[in-house]
C-alpha positions as CSV (number, residue, x, y, z in Angstrom):
1,M,-0.3,-0.2,0.3
2,K,1.3,3.4,-0.9
3,L,1.3,5.7,2.0
4,L,1.4,10.0,1.8
5,T,3.6,11.2,4.6
6,D,4.6,14.3,4.2
7,R,2.8,16.2,6.7
8,T,3.2,12.7,9.1
9,V,3.8,14.1,13.4
10,E,5.8,10.6,14.2
11,H,5.6,10.4,17.9
12,T,8.6,8.0,18.5
13,D,9.4,8.9,21.9
14,R,6.5,6.7,22.9
15,G,5.1,3.0,22.7
16,P,1.2,2.9,21.0
17,L,-1.7,4.0,22.0
18,N,-4.0,2.5,24.6
19,R,-7.5,1.9,24.2
20,D,-8.5,4.9,26.5
21,E,-5.8,7.2,24.7
22,L,-6.9,6.0,21.6
23,A,-10.5,6.8,22.7
24,A,-9.5,10.1,23.9
25,L,-7.9,10.9,20.6
26,V,-11.0,10.3,18.4
27,A,-13.1,12.5,20.9
28,R,-11.4,15.1,21.1
29,D,-11.1,15.2,17.0
30,I,-14.9,15.4,17.4
31,P,-16.2,18.7,15.9
32,V,-18.0,21.2,18.1
33,G,-21.6,20.5,18.4
34,S,-21.7,16.9,16.1
35,Y,-24.3,14.6,16.3
36,V,-22.4,11.6,16.3
37,N,-23.2,7.7,16.8
38,L,-20.6,5.3,18.5
39,G,-20.9,1.9,17.6
40,I,-20.3,-1.0,19.8
41,G,-17.2,-2.5,21.4
42,Q,-14.2,0.0,21.4
43,P,-15.9,3.3,20.0
44,T,-18.3,3.1,23.4
45,L,-15.1,4.4,25.5
46,V,-15.5,8.1,23.5
47,A,-18.1,9.1,25.2
48,D,-16.3,9.3,28.3
49,H,-13.6,11.4,26.9
50,L,-16.0,13.8,25.4
51,R,-15.8,17.6,27.2
52,P,-19.4,19.5,28.3
53,E,-17.9,22.8,25.6
54,Q,-18.1,20.3,22.8
55,Q,-21.7,20.1,22.9
56,V,-21.6,16.6,21.1
57,V,-25.0,15.2,21.1
58,L,-24.6,11.3,21.2
59,H,-27.0,9.2,19.0
60,T,-27.3,5.4,20.3
61,E,-29.5,3.4,17.5
62,N,-31.5,1.6,20.2
63,G,-33.8,5.3,20.5
64,M,-31.8,7.9,22.3
65,L,-30.3,11.3,21.8
66,G,-28.3,12.9,24.5
67,M,-26.7,10.0,25.7
68,G,-23.8,10.4,28.8
69,P,-20.9,8.5,29.5
70,Q,-21.3,4.6,31.0
71,A,-22.8,4.5,34.1
72,R,-21.2,3.2,37.0
73,G,-21.9,1.8,40.5
74,D,-25.2,3.3,41.6
75,E,-25.8,5.4,38.7
76,A,-25.9,1.9,36.5
77,D,-30.1,1.7,35.5
78,S,-30.6,-1.7,33.8
79,D,-33.7,-0.1,31.6
80,L,-31.2,2.7,30.3
81,V,-28.4,0.8,28.0
82,N,-26.4,2.1,24.4
83,A,-26.9,-0.4,21.8
84,G,-24.3,-2.6,23.1
85,K,-26.5,-2.8,26.4
86,I,-23.7,-0.9,28.2
87,P,-25.3,1.2,31.1
88,V,-25.3,4.5,30.4
89,T,-26.2,7.9,31.7
90,E,-28.8,10.3,30.4
91,L,-27.8,14.1,29.8
92,P,-30.0,17.3,30.4
93,G,-32.6,16.7,27.3
94,A,-32.0,13.8,26.3
95,A,-34.8,11.8,24.1
96,Y,-36.3,8.5,23.7
97,F,-38.1,7.5,20.6
98,H,-39.0,4.1,18.8
99,H,-36.1,2.1,17.0
100,A,-37.7,2.9,13.1
101,D,-37.6,7.0,13.9
102,S,-34.1,6.2,15.7
103,F,-33.1,4.2,12.0
104,A,-34.5,7.5,10.4
105,I,-31.9,9.3,12.2
106,M,-29.2,7.1,10.5
107,R,-30.3,6.8,6.9
108,G,-31.5,10.4,6.6
109,G,-28.0,11.9,6.8
110,H,-29.0,13.6,10.0
111,L,-25.7,12.1,12.1
112,D,-22.3,14.5,11.7
113,V,-20.1,11.4,13.2
114,C,-20.5,7.5,13.1
115,V,-17.1,6.1,15.0
116,L,-17.1,2.0,14.2
117,G,-14.6,-0.5,15.1
118,A,-14.0,-2.5,12.3
119,F,-12.0,-6.0,10.8
120,Q,-10.6,-4.2,7.7
121,V,-10.7,-1.1,6.1
122,S,-9.0,-0.2,2.7
123,A,-7.4,2.1,0.7
124,A,-10.7,3.3,-0.9
125,G,-12.4,3.8,2.1
126,D,-14.3,0.5,2.1
127,L,-15.5,-1.0,5.9
128,A,-15.9,-4.3,6.8
129,N,-16.7,-5.0,10.5
130,W,-19.5,-7.2,10.2
131,H,-18.0,-10.5,9.1
132,T,-14.9,-12.5,9.1
133,G,-15.9,-14.5,6.4
134,D,-15.5,-17.3,8.7
135,P,-17.9,-19.6,7.8
136,H,-17.9,-20.5,11.9
137,A,-18.6,-17.3,13.1
138,V,-21.9,-15.5,13.4
139,P,-22.7,-12.6,11.4
140,A,-24.2,-9.8,13.3
141,V,-24.2,-6.2,11.1
142,G,-26.8,-4.8,13.4
143,G,-26.9,-0.9,12.2
144,A,-23.5,-1.0,10.6
145,M,-24.6,-0.4,7.0
146,D,-26.9,2.1,7.7
147,L,-24.5,4.1,9.7
148,A,-21.8,3.9,6.8
149,I,-23.8,5.6,4.3
150,G,-25.2,7.8,6.4
151,A,-23.5,9.4,8.6
152,K,-21.8,12.3,7.0
153,Q,-18.3,11.3,8.4
154,V,-17.2,7.6,9.0
155,F,-14.2,7.5,11.9
156,V,-12.8,3.8,12.4
157,M,-11.2,2.4,15.5
158,M,-9.5,-1.1,15.5
159,T,-5.8,-2.1,16.2
160,L,-3.7,-1.9,13.0
161,F,-2.5,-5.1,13.2
162,T,-4.2,-8.6,14.1
163,R,-3.0,-11.2,16.8
164,E,-0.9,-12.4,14.2
165,G,0.4,-9.6,12.6
166,A,-1.7,-9.1,9.2
167,A,-3.0,-5.2,8.5
168,K,-6.5,-4.4,8.9
169,L,-5.8,-1.6,6.5
170,V,-5.4,-3.1,3.1
171,D,-5.1,-2.7,-0.2
172,A,-8.6,-4.0,-0.7
173,C,-10.9,-6.1,1.6
174,S,-11.2,-9.8,1.9
175,C,-13.6,-10.0,4.5
176,P,-17.5,-9.1,3.4
177,L,-17.9,-5.5,3.1
178,T,-20.2,-3.1,5.3
179,G,-20.3,-0.4,2.7
180,R,-17.9,1.1,0.1
181,N,-15.8,4.5,-0.3
182,C,-17.5,5.4,3.2
183,V,-14.6,5.5,6.3
184,S,-13.3,8.8,6.1
185,R,-10.7,8.2,8.9
186,V,-8.8,5.1,10.5
187,Y,-8.0,5.7,13.9
188,T,-5.3,2.8,15.3
189,D,-2.9,2.2,18.0
190,R,-0.3,2.4,15.6
191,G,-1.6,5.8,13.8
192,V,-4.1,7.9,12.0
193,F,-4.9,7.6,9.3
194,L,-6.6,10.1,6.7
195,V,-8.2,8.6,3.5
196,T,-8.2,11.1,0.6
197,P,-9.2,10.8,-2.9
198,T,-4.8,10.6,-3.7
199,G,-4.7,7.6,-1.3
200,I,-4.1,6.8,2.7
201,E,-2.0,10.0,4.3
202,V,-0.4,9.4,7.9
203,R,-1.5,12.0,9.8
204,D,0.1,11.0,13.2
205,T,1.9,7.8,14.3
206,Y,2.8,6.6,18.2
207,G,5.7,3.9,18.8
208,T,6.2,3.5,15.3
209,T,7.6,5.4,12.1
210,A,6.0,6.1,8.5
211,T,8.2,4.2,7.0
212,E,8.3,1.4,9.5
213,L,4.7,1.5,8.9
214,A,5.0,1.3,4.9
215,E,7.3,-1.3,5.3
216,R,4.2,-3.4,7.0
217,L,1.1,-1.7,5.1
């Protein structure tokens, strides 16, 4: 894969980002006043790092606007959960609505950003996050297809490599696709990548250099 590295900032004085650091980085990059959906899994951590002054309104596909950070301890209410069944808090002005209305928000272009996990992202911005292709795996697309094509920007959070060392940022996805040409940015433990019309731009690296990444991608 050819990477654009002319403007890369290399953070070689530290190791790769951990999950919370990655979530904080994504939260910081969400524009002020955005309506945002956080996908199941790692993306839910972003809610804990949003600052009040960002005035971000979180949407969850099971029918809520104005979701707050994850609920802990006595805050937890079994009737107040996100799409991943994790107990959450509500912010002042929170609203609840029918599942169909929630998907109308997703499909109607009303979300500024969605943050999703992924098995693979291609150089063209194709997203594969619902099935590995393994015949024994259980497919679980949920609302990912609706989010991928409905949100104005799609941010992906994932590790850059599998446990076996295979790259998850690829020339072409081998896993079944969720959406084509839909990913805007890819946030990983090793670097942040921007999907542009001229190729994948490496914005930042963490614990490695752009040259080292280019040798593995």
